[in-house]
N, C-alpha and C positions, 0 to 999 in steps of 0.2 A: 603399079606396085601392088596394089590390092589384089589385082587378079592373080599375080604370081604367087602371093601368100595363099589364096585360097586354093589354087593348083597343087601347091605343096601340101596343104593340109588334107585335101582329097586323096593325094598320093599316099600320105602317111596312112590315113584311114584304110585305103584299099590293101597296104602293106600288114596292117594289122588283121584285117579280115583274112587275109592269106594265110598268115600265120595260124589264126585260130582254125581255119580249115584243116591245115597241115597238122595240128595238134589233135582234132577231133578224129581226123584219118587214123592217125597213128594210135590213139587211145582205142578206136575200134579194132584196128588190127590186134593191139595187146589183148584186148578181150576176147577176141575170136582164139587167139593163141592159147590164153589160159583155159578155156573151154575145151580145147582139144587136148592139152596138157594137164590133168588134174595133178594137184599137189600130192606127192607120195611120201612126202617126209612129215605130213601132219599126223 
């Protein structure tokens, strides 16, 4: 039973890591996009 809980805990952690990586990747893409397209309405 403990092994199962540990496995689920590791899996949840891996999921969080994957989400963080996705968010970082998206943030990086958004930053690149903003550099390419400066704000014209300011």
